Residue frames as qw, qx, qy, qz and C-alpha x, y, z in Angstrom:
[[0.547, -0.119, -0.793, -0.241, 22.99, 28.27, -13.09],
 [0.600, -0.505, 0.154, -0.601, 20.48, 27.73, -10.27],
 [0.189, 0.256, -0.915, 0.247, 21.65, 25.25, -7.66],
 [0.640, -0.388, -0.559, -0.358, 18.95, 22.80, -6.51],
 [0.293, -0.507, 0.504, -0.635, 18.08, 22.95, -2.81],
 [0.352, -0.025, -0.932, 0.088, 18.09, 19.65, -0.93],
 [0.113, 0.161, 0.636, -0.747, 15.92, 21.19, 1.79],
 [0.554, 0.330, 0.065, -0.761, 13.12, 21.67, -0.77],
 [0.702, 0.101, 0.705, 0.013, 13.60, 18.24, -2.35],
 [0.451, 0.748, -0.132, -0.469, 14.44, 19.81, -5.71],
 [0.520, -0.093, 0.739, 0.418, 15.18, 17.52, -8.64],
 [0.366, 0.577, -0.100, -0.724, 14.62, 19.35, -11.90],
 [0.769, 0.342, 0.539, 0.035, 13.11, 17.44, -14.82],
 [0.044, -0.664, 0.416, 0.620, 15.39, 17.94, -17.84],
 [0.346, 0.048, 0.862, 0.367, 14.41, 15.20, -20.31],
 [0.313, 0.242, -0.193, -0.898, 12.53, 16.82, -23.21],
 [0.387, -0.079, -0.829, -0.397, 10.90, 13.55, -24.32],
 [0.239, -0.388, -0.817, 0.353, 9.37, 12.99, -20.88],
 [0.079, 0.369, 0.222, -0.899, 8.28, 16.64, -20.71],
 [0.355, 0.112, -0.508, -0.777, 6.55, 16.29, -24.09],
 [0.362, -0.215, -0.900, -0.110, 4.85, 13.09, -22.93],
 [0.117, -0.401, -0.652, 0.633, 3.53, 14.77, -19.77],
 [0.207, 0.325, -0.030, -0.922, 2.17, 17.75, -21.71],
 [0.375, 0.015, -0.714, -0.591, 0.53, 15.47, -24.26],
 [0.337, -0.308, -0.886, 0.086, -1.16, 13.29, -21.64],
 [0.050, -0.396, -0.485, 0.778, -2.30, 16.36, -19.69],
 [0.169, 0.562, 0.644, 0.491, -3.92, 17.90, -22.78],
 [0.236, -0.532, -0.361, 0.729, -3.74, 21.50, -21.54],
 [0.124, 0.185, 0.411, 0.884, -4.68, 23.43, -24.68],
 [0.323, -0.424, -0.246, -0.809, -7.33, 26.04, -23.86],
 [0.674, -0.476, -0.564, 0.026, -7.70, 24.58, -20.33],
 [0.347, -0.847, 0.233, -0.329, -7.29, 26.05, -16.86],
 [0.828, 0.149, -0.443, 0.309, -3.95, 24.74, -15.58],
 [0.439, -0.839, 0.272, -0.172, -2.19, 24.82, -12.22],
 [0.766, 0.328, -0.474, 0.284, 1.42, 23.69, -11.92],
 [0.677, -0.728, 0.103, -0.026, 2.96, 22.76, -8.57],
 [0.637, -0.549, 0.418, 0.345, 6.73, 23.11, -8.16],
 [0.701, 0.712, 0.018, -0.024, 7.81, 24.19, -11.66],
 [0.768, -0.302, 0.212, 0.523, 11.47, 24.51, -10.66],
 [0.274, -0.361, 0.360, 0.816, 13.48, 25.99, -13.51],
 [0.477, 0.546, 0.120, -0.678, 10.42, 25.99, -15.78],
 [0.051, -0.221, 0.850, 0.476, 11.30, 23.29, -18.32],
 [0.101, 0.432, 0.895, 0.050, 7.80, 21.81, -18.15],
 [0.086, 0.699, 0.351, -0.617, 6.26, 25.25, -17.64],
 [0.082, 0.495, -0.410, -0.762, 7.54, 26.53, -20.98],
 [0.033, -0.072, -0.910, -0.408, 6.09, 23.55, -22.84],
 [0.062, 0.590, 0.758, -0.272, 2.72, 24.10, -21.16],
 [0.088, 0.667, 0.058, -0.738, 2.74, 27.76, -22.21],
 [0.044, 0.266, -0.683, -0.678, 3.39, 26.75, -25.83],
 [0.002, 0.334, 0.930, 0.151, 0.18, 24.70, -25.71],
 [0.178, -0.288, -0.141, -0.930, -1.75, 27.94, -24.96],
 [0.196, -0.414, -0.842, 0.285, -3.76, 27.10, -21.82],
 [0.129, -0.799, -0.443, -0.386, -6.80, 29.24, -21.06],
 [0.316, -0.866, 0.232, -0.311, -5.37, 30.28, -17.68],
 [0.793, 0.164, -0.475, 0.344, -2.14, 29.17, -16.01],
 [0.466, -0.819, 0.197, -0.273, -1.43, 29.44, -12.27],
 [0.720, 0.313, -0.516, 0.341, 2.08, 28.49, -11.15],
 [0.632, -0.754, 0.074, -0.163, 2.98, 27.79, -7.50],
 [0.738, 0.319, -0.390, 0.449, 6.69, 27.85, -6.54],
 [0.625, -0.741, -0.182, 0.165, 7.97, 28.11, -2.96],
 [0.665, -0.191, 0.115, 0.713, 11.57, 28.95, -3.90],
 [0.103, 0.893, 0.155, -0.409, 11.65, 32.75, -4.30],
 [0.198, -0.520, 0.565, 0.609, 14.72, 32.66, -6.53],
 [0.232, 0.171, 0.871, 0.398, 12.92, 30.36, -8.95],
 [0.165, 0.747, 0.630, -0.130, 9.56, 32.13, -8.70],
 [0.028, -0.792, 0.073, 0.605, 11.22, 35.48, -9.44],
 [0.157, -0.251, 0.732, 0.614, 12.65, 34.01, -12.63],
 [0.149, 0.404, 0.879, 0.207, 9.26, 32.57, -13.58],
 [0.083, 0.754, 0.426, -0.493, 7.48, 35.88, -12.88],
 [0.040, -0.424, 0.432, 0.795, 9.08, 37.21, -16.04],
 [0.009, 0.192, 0.879, 0.435, 6.51, 35.03, -17.83],
 [0.123, 0.508, 0.659, -0.541, 3.56, 36.74, -16.10],
 [0.097, -0.181, -0.482, -0.852, 0.75, 37.89, -18.43],
 [0.553, -0.137, 0.113, -0.814, -3.01, 38.35, -18.07],
 [0.898, -0.015, -0.299, -0.322, -3.31, 34.57, -18.47],
 [0.770, 0.085, -0.516, 0.366, -0.23, 33.48, -16.51],
 [0.391, -0.814, 0.178, -0.392, 0.23, 34.07, -12.78],
 [0.667, 0.174, -0.613, 0.386, 3.19, 33.01, -10.64],
 [0.547, -0.754, 0.051, -0.360, 2.88, 32.83, -6.85],
 [0.378, 0.375, -0.743, 0.405, 5.74, 32.20, -4.44],
 [0.699, -0.397, 0.155, -0.575, 3.75, 30.11, -1.99],
 [0.157, -0.236, 0.943, -0.173, 4.20, 26.98, 0.12],
 [0.491, -0.091, -0.659, -0.563, 1.82, 24.51, -1.52],
 [0.397, -0.281, -0.841, 0.236, 1.06, 22.88, 1.85],
 [0.071, -0.430, -0.462, 0.773, -0.17, 26.22, 3.24],
 [0.179, 0.105, -0.364, -0.908, -1.77, 27.52, 0.06],
 [0.550, 0.308, 0.572, -0.524, -5.58, 27.29, -0.18],
 [0.117, -0.074, 0.809, 0.571, -5.74, 25.28, -3.38],
 [0.144, 0.522, 0.841, 0.017, -9.46, 24.67, -3.29],
 [0.076, 0.825, 0.318, -0.461, -10.37, 28.37, -3.10],
 [0.018, -0.695, 0.358, 0.624, -7.87, 29.51, -5.73],
 [0.327, -0.001, 0.856, 0.401, -8.49, 26.79, -8.29],
 [0.448, 0.261, -0.215, -0.827, -10.55, 27.58, -11.36],
 [0.817, 0.149, 0.416, -0.371, -13.30, 25.22, -12.42],
 [0.911, 0.402, 0.094, 0.006, -12.36, 22.28, -14.67],
 [0.012, -0.856, 0.514, 0.060, -8.65, 22.73, -13.97],
 [0.926, 0.168, -0.284, 0.183, -5.81, 20.35, -14.74],
 [0.444, -0.831, 0.335, -0.019, -3.20, 20.11, -11.98],
 [0.837, 0.397, -0.282, 0.250, 0.34, 19.19, -13.02],
 [0.336, -0.862, 0.344, -0.159, 3.34, 18.78, -10.76],
 [0.699, 0.276, -0.571, 0.332, 6.81, 17.35, -10.40],
 [0.593, -0.755, -0.074, -0.269, 6.23, 17.04, -6.66],
 [0.018, 0.637, -0.687, 0.349, 9.05, 17.23, -4.09],
 [0.594, -0.024, -0.804, 0.000, 9.50, 13.68, -2.82],
 [0.208, -0.023, -0.722, 0.659, 9.40, 14.69, 0.84],
 [0.306, 0.241, 0.419, -0.820, 5.91, 16.24, 0.71],
 [0.288, 0.030, -0.691, -0.663, 4.26, 14.48, -2.24],
 [0.256, -0.361, -0.896, 0.044, 1.95, 12.33, -0.09],
 [0.052, -0.495, -0.471, 0.728, 0.81, 15.38, 1.91],
 [0.199, 0.265, -0.298, -0.895, 0.02, 17.27, -1.29],
 [0.322, -0.133, -0.827, -0.440, -2.06, 14.38, -2.62],
 [0.203, -0.444, -0.803, 0.341, -3.96, 13.99, 0.66],
 [0.059, 0.435, 0.195, -0.877, -4.79, 17.72, 0.57],
 [0.294, 0.145, -0.536, -0.778, -6.14, 17.31, -2.97],
 [0.322, -0.247, -0.903, -0.137, -8.23, 14.32, -1.89],
 [0.206, -0.461, -0.684, 0.527, -9.64, 16.19, 1.12],
 [0.087, -0.189, -0.221, -0.953, -11.29, 19.05, -0.78],
 [0.296, 0.203, 0.622, -0.696, -14.51, 20.00, 1.02],
 [0.657, 0.458, 0.074, -0.593, -16.57, 20.19, -2.16],
 [0.246, -0.207, 0.897, 0.304, -16.69, 17.03, -4.24],
 [0.812, 0.265, 0.133, 0.502, -16.48, 16.55, -7.15],
 [0.402, -0.589, 0.010, 0.701, -13.65, 19.11, -7.02],
 [0.315, 0.851, -0.053, -0.416, -12.81, 21.95, -9.37],
 [0.023, -0.554, 0.739, 0.382, -10.07, 19.89, -10.99],
 [0.870, 0.288, -0.096, -0.388, -10.79, 17.41, -13.78],
 [0.922, 0.229, -0.236, 0.206, -7.41, 15.71, -13.87],
 [0.460, -0.799, 0.369, 0.114, -4.21, 15.32, -11.85],
 [0.835, 0.440, -0.229, 0.237, -0.91, 14.63, -13.62],
 [0.405, -0.841, 0.320, -0.164, 1.54, 14.26, -10.76],
 [0.661, 0.420, -0.582, 0.217, 5.03, 12.88, -10.33],
 [0.721, -0.623, 0.216, -0.213, 5.95, 10.81, -7.27],
 [0.132, -0.500, 0.856, -0.007, 8.81, 8.69, -6.09],
 [0.535, 0.080, -0.747, -0.386, 8.13, 5.29, -7.66],
 [0.247, -0.121, -0.895, 0.352, 7.67, 3.58, -4.29],
 [0.211, 0.280, 0.433, -0.831, 5.12, 6.18, -3.18],
 [0.494, 0.210, -0.375, -0.756, 3.24, 5.98, -6.49],
 [0.469, -0.013, -0.868, -0.162, 2.87, 2.22, -6.10],
 [0.057, -0.229, -0.767, 0.597, 1.45, 2.75, -2.61],
 [0.350, 0.269, 0.083, -0.893, -1.13, 5.14, -4.04],
 [0.624, 0.209, -0.454, -0.601, -2.33, 2.73, -6.73],
 [0.098, 0.155, -0.971, 0.157, -2.00, -0.43, -4.61],
 [0.694, -0.270, -0.339, -0.574, -5.00, -2.66, -4.10],
 [0.752, -0.457, 0.314, -0.356, -6.00, -4.85, -1.18],
 [0.950, -0.153, 0.246, 0.113, -3.48, -7.65, -0.39],
 [0.621, 0.659, -0.179, 0.384, -0.75, -5.94, -2.40],
 [0.692, -0.243, -0.308, 0.606, 2.52, -5.49, -0.40],
 [0.207, 0.214, 0.003, 0.955, 2.25, -1.74, -1.09],
 [0.334, -0.649, -0.539, -0.420, -1.33, -1.45, 0.22],
 [0.354, -0.208, -0.520, 0.749, -1.76, 1.08, 3.02],
 [0.021, 0.645, 0.458, -0.611, -3.46, 4.21, 4.30],
 [0.127, 0.501, -0.258, -0.816, -2.82, 6.32, 1.22],
 [0.050, -0.072, -0.892, -0.444, -4.14, 3.50, -1.01],
 [0.025, -0.564, -0.804, 0.188, -7.46, 3.56, 0.86],
 [0.020, 0.675, 0.188, -0.713, -7.69, 7.37, 0.81],
 [0.063, 0.357, -0.532, -0.765, -6.82, 7.68, -2.88],
 [0.034, -0.191, -0.928, -0.318, -9.15, 4.88, -3.98],
 [0.080, 0.585, 0.666, -0.456, -12.07, 6.57, -2.21],
 [0.218, 0.820, 0.189, -0.494, -12.01, 9.66, -4.41],
 [0.166, 0.698, -0.493, -0.493, -9.65, 9.10, -7.34],
 [0.928, 0.285, 0.237, -0.038, -9.50, 6.83, -10.37],
 [0.418, -0.484, 0.565, 0.520, -6.13, 5.80, -11.80],
 [0.663, 0.674, 0.042, -0.323, -6.32, 6.60, -15.51],
 [0.795, 0.508, -0.227, 0.241, -2.70, 5.98, -16.49],
 [0.488, -0.806, 0.305, 0.137, 0.84, 5.82, -15.12],
 [0.832, 0.450, -0.187, 0.264, 4.38, 5.42, -16.37],
 [0.727, -0.547, 0.028, 0.413, 7.80, 5.20, -14.77],
 [0.333, 0.914, -0.167, 0.163, 10.63, 7.69, -15.32],
 [0.824, 0.066, -0.267, 0.495, 14.33, 6.95, -15.04],
 [0.443, -0.791, -0.100, 0.410, 16.38, 8.94, -12.54],
 [0.527, -0.032, 0.346, 0.776, 18.60, 9.94, -15.49],
 [0.133, 0.692, 0.499, 0.506, 15.86, 12.37, -16.54],
 [0.348, -0.915, -0.205, -0.021, 16.55, 14.71, -13.62],
 [0.493, 0.373, -0.340, 0.709, 19.16, 17.12, -12.34],
 [0.049, -0.525, 0.849, -0.018, 20.50, 16.39, -9.85],
 [0.614, 0.029, -0.740, -0.274, 20.08, 12.68, -10.46],
 [0.655, -0.453, 0.312, -0.518, 18.03, 11.24, -7.56],
 [0.152, -0.322, 0.931, -0.078, 18.79, 7.84, -6.06],
 [0.459, 0.295, 0.797, -0.259, 15.29, 6.60, -6.84],
 [0.077, 0.248, 0.689, 0.677, 13.09, 6.32, -9.92],
 [0.293, 0.221, 0.274, -0.889, 9.91, 8.32, -10.36],
 [0.154, 0.388, 0.883, 0.215, 6.40, 7.61, -11.61],
 [0.255, -0.024, -0.119, -0.959, 3.83, 9.86, -13.23],
 [0.143, 0.395, 0.884, -0.205, 0.26, 9.16, -12.13],
 [0.230, -0.172, -0.345, -0.893, -2.74, 10.40, -14.08],
 [0.035, -0.334, -0.859, 0.387, -5.78, 10.55, -11.81],
 [0.243, -0.375, -0.362, -0.818, -9.36, 11.71, -12.19],
 [0.337, -0.114, 0.552, -0.754, -11.93, 12.44, -9.47],
 [0.401, -0.222, -0.820, -0.343, -14.71, 9.93, -8.90],
 [0.527, -0.336, 0.269, -0.733, -17.74, 9.59, -6.64],
 [0.174, 0.032, -0.978, 0.111, -18.07, 6.39, -4.65],
 [0.557, -0.254, -0.175, -0.771, -21.83, 5.79, -4.55],
 [0.681, -0.144, -0.718, -0.006, -21.58, 2.52, -2.65],
 [0.507, -0.396, -0.546, 0.537, -20.78, 4.17, 0.68],
 [0.061, -0.876, -0.254, -0.405, -22.12, 7.38, 2.22],
 [0.586, -0.267, -0.289, 0.709, -19.14, 8.77, 4.11],
 [0.014, -0.949, -0.314, -0.017, -20.10, 12.29, 5.22],
 [0.121, -0.948, 0.292, 0.042, -16.66, 13.58, 6.18],
 [0.818, 0.413, -0.348, 0.196, -13.43, 12.35, 4.61],
 [0.040, -0.666, 0.567, -0.484, -11.57, 13.45, 7.74],
 [0.800, -0.295, 0.383, -0.356, -13.17, 10.48, 9.50],
 [0.953, 0.289, -0.060, 0.072, -11.76, 8.09, 6.90],
 [0.401, 0.680, -0.443, 0.426, -8.38, 9.74, 7.33],
 [0.427, -0.585, 0.497, -0.478, -8.58, 9.35, 11.12],
 [0.937, -0.107, 0.254, -0.215, -9.54, 5.67, 10.99],
 [0.871, 0.417, -0.152, 0.212, -6.89, 4.71, 8.45],
 [0.167, 0.737, -0.468, 0.458, -4.23, 6.71, 10.29],
 [0.591, -0.497, 0.492, -0.402, -4.93, 4.95, 13.60],
 [0.969, 0.036, 0.216, -0.113, -5.21, 1.46, 12.15],
 [0.808, 0.499, -0.134, 0.283, -2.19, 1.69, 9.83],
 [0.125, -0.862, 0.412, -0.269, 0.00, 3.28, 12.53],
 [0.459, -0.404, 0.787, -0.081, 0.79, -0.31, 13.59],
 [0.701, 0.372, -0.343, -0.502, 0.50, -2.12, 10.30],
 [0.419, 0.282, -0.862, 0.035, 2.26, -5.27, 11.54],
 [0.140, 0.003, 0.811, -0.568, -0.03, -5.74, 14.52],
 [0.025, -0.485, -0.863, -0.142, -3.56, -7.10, 14.71],
 [0.070, -0.482, -0.237, -0.841, -6.29, -4.49, 14.41],
 [0.499, -0.607, -0.618, 0.032, -7.95, -5.24, 17.76],
 [0.433, -0.449, -0.272, 0.732, -5.89, -2.66, 19.69],
 [0.095, 0.058, 0.278, 0.954, -6.37, 0.01, 17.03],
 [0.310, -0.510, -0.616, -0.514, -10.14, -0.46, 17.04],
 [0.476, -0.589, -0.542, 0.364, -10.17, 0.10, 20.81],
 [0.268, -0.277, -0.039, 0.922, -8.77, 3.59, 20.16],
 [0.133, -0.136, -0.467, -0.863, -11.62, 4.33, 17.76],
 [0.569, -0.388, -0.495, -0.530, -14.72, 2.63, 19.19],
 [0.462, -0.454, 0.478, -0.594, -16.16, 2.33, 22.69],
 [0.837, -0.033, 0.504, -0.211, -17.29, -1.18, 21.79],
 [0.135, 0.578, -0.671, -0.445, -14.66, -2.43, 19.31],
 [0.269, 0.013, 0.962, 0.050, -15.89, -6.03, 19.32],
 [0.440, 0.618, 0.562, -0.331, -19.37, -4.90, 18.30],
 [0.287, 0.784, -0.233, -0.499, -17.98, -2.63, 15.58],
 [0.038, -0.409, 0.856, 0.314, -15.84, -5.46, 14.23],
 [0.353, 0.227, 0.904, -0.087, -18.70, -8.00, 14.28],
 [0.433, 0.711, 0.372, -0.410, -21.22, -5.72, 12.55],
 [0.335, 0.802, -0.316, -0.381, -18.73, -4.76, 9.86],
 [0.975, 0.222, -0.005, 0.008, -17.41, -8.27, 9.31],
 [0.294, 0.764, -0.513, 0.260, -13.88, -7.63, 10.53],
 [0.898, -0.202, -0.328, 0.212, -11.78, -10.35, 12.14],
 [0.328, -0.930, 0.159, -0.044, -9.93, -8.72, 15.06],
 [0.773, -0.361, 0.387, 0.350, -6.90, -10.94, 14.45],
 [0.660, 0.615, 0.234, 0.363, -6.34, -9.44, 10.99],
 [0.435, -0.351, 0.060, 0.827, -3.61, -6.94, 10.24],
 [0.217, 0.664, 0.090, -0.710, -4.36, -3.58, 8.56],
 [0.184, 0.412, -0.633, -0.629, -3.28, -4.71, 5.10],
 [0.075, 0.146, 0.983, 0.082, -5.62, -7.72, 5.31],
 [0.245, 0.621, 0.576, -0.472, -8.69, -5.48, 5.40],
 [0.409, 0.461, 0.557, 0.558, -10.14, -4.42, 2.04],
 [0.054, 0.144, 0.071, 0.986, -10.74, -0.85, 0.93],
 [0.437, -0.448, -0.477, -0.618, -14.50, -1.36, 1.10],
 [0.630, -0.487, -0.565, 0.215, -14.32, -2.54, 4.70],
 [0.342, -0.158, -0.224, 0.899, -12.49, 0.67, 5.64],
 [0.198, -0.242, -0.269, -0.911, -15.27, 2.68, 4.00],
 [0.598, -0.462, -0.593, -0.277, -17.93, 0.57, 5.73],
 [0.576, -0.345, -0.496, 0.551, -16.13, 1.02, 9.06],
 [0.135, 0.011, -0.056, 0.989, -16.06, 4.79, 8.54],
 [0.411, -0.389, -0.456, -0.687, -19.80, 4.82, 7.81],
 [0.661, -0.465, -0.585, 0.074, -20.39, 2.93, 11.04],
 [0.447, -0.175, -0.329, 0.813, -18.14, 5.34, 12.95],
 [0.075, -0.189, -0.128, -0.971, -20.10, 8.35, 11.70],
 [0.562, -0.424, -0.479, -0.524, -23.41, 6.78, 12.74],
 [0.780, -0.452, -0.428, 0.069, -22.26, 5.62, 16.19],
 [0.574, -0.195, -0.259, 0.753, -19.86, 8.27, 17.51]]
């Protein structure tokens, strides 16, 4: 029996009902599929039974990837790669579905990488990803929600929440201390704002939300030479805190930054 590695944040999904639900909602039959972190392959095997068109599997743990490589065919490829260092955008086939029981400790980083693809719309049509419940609620949070933050703004810019459901910690081995949530997301194009480089949105949200309990006036000084002017033109009260500013104001602020810096 393979022992899960804490260092890799491994919690293997073992509940067959949840696995069936994920495969059904992903709808992988005759589709290009990429799975992140398959672990022992419980979900992987169900995906294979649905006969995807092509199936790329990314697993960092060499012991696990070596086991999964026994499944390799002309339509199935297993790579022992670190997903944070792997060039997803270049290796992804068009109209792919990305599925993953993501390690809790790097799930946000993986999502940000998927959001930051240079070409948009991206090669993927759908994301079916598992997060720690608390992180998932931050991703889908809207303005004025207690969970609203940097990742909410980033995700809302390029992704649409199609569906989500919570999963009990009893569905995993080893049993984690927290519950999980599956998010189903699809790419979208925000036509209301013309942000040229998503890295600028990432920079602005990172600086402003780095002190989420403080007023935004100090953060804006780190971004703009004339923060008062930037705030006035974009309709931002300098006494507000980061979570008080709407998603659209962050996009508007990024537009202004690109035009004036």
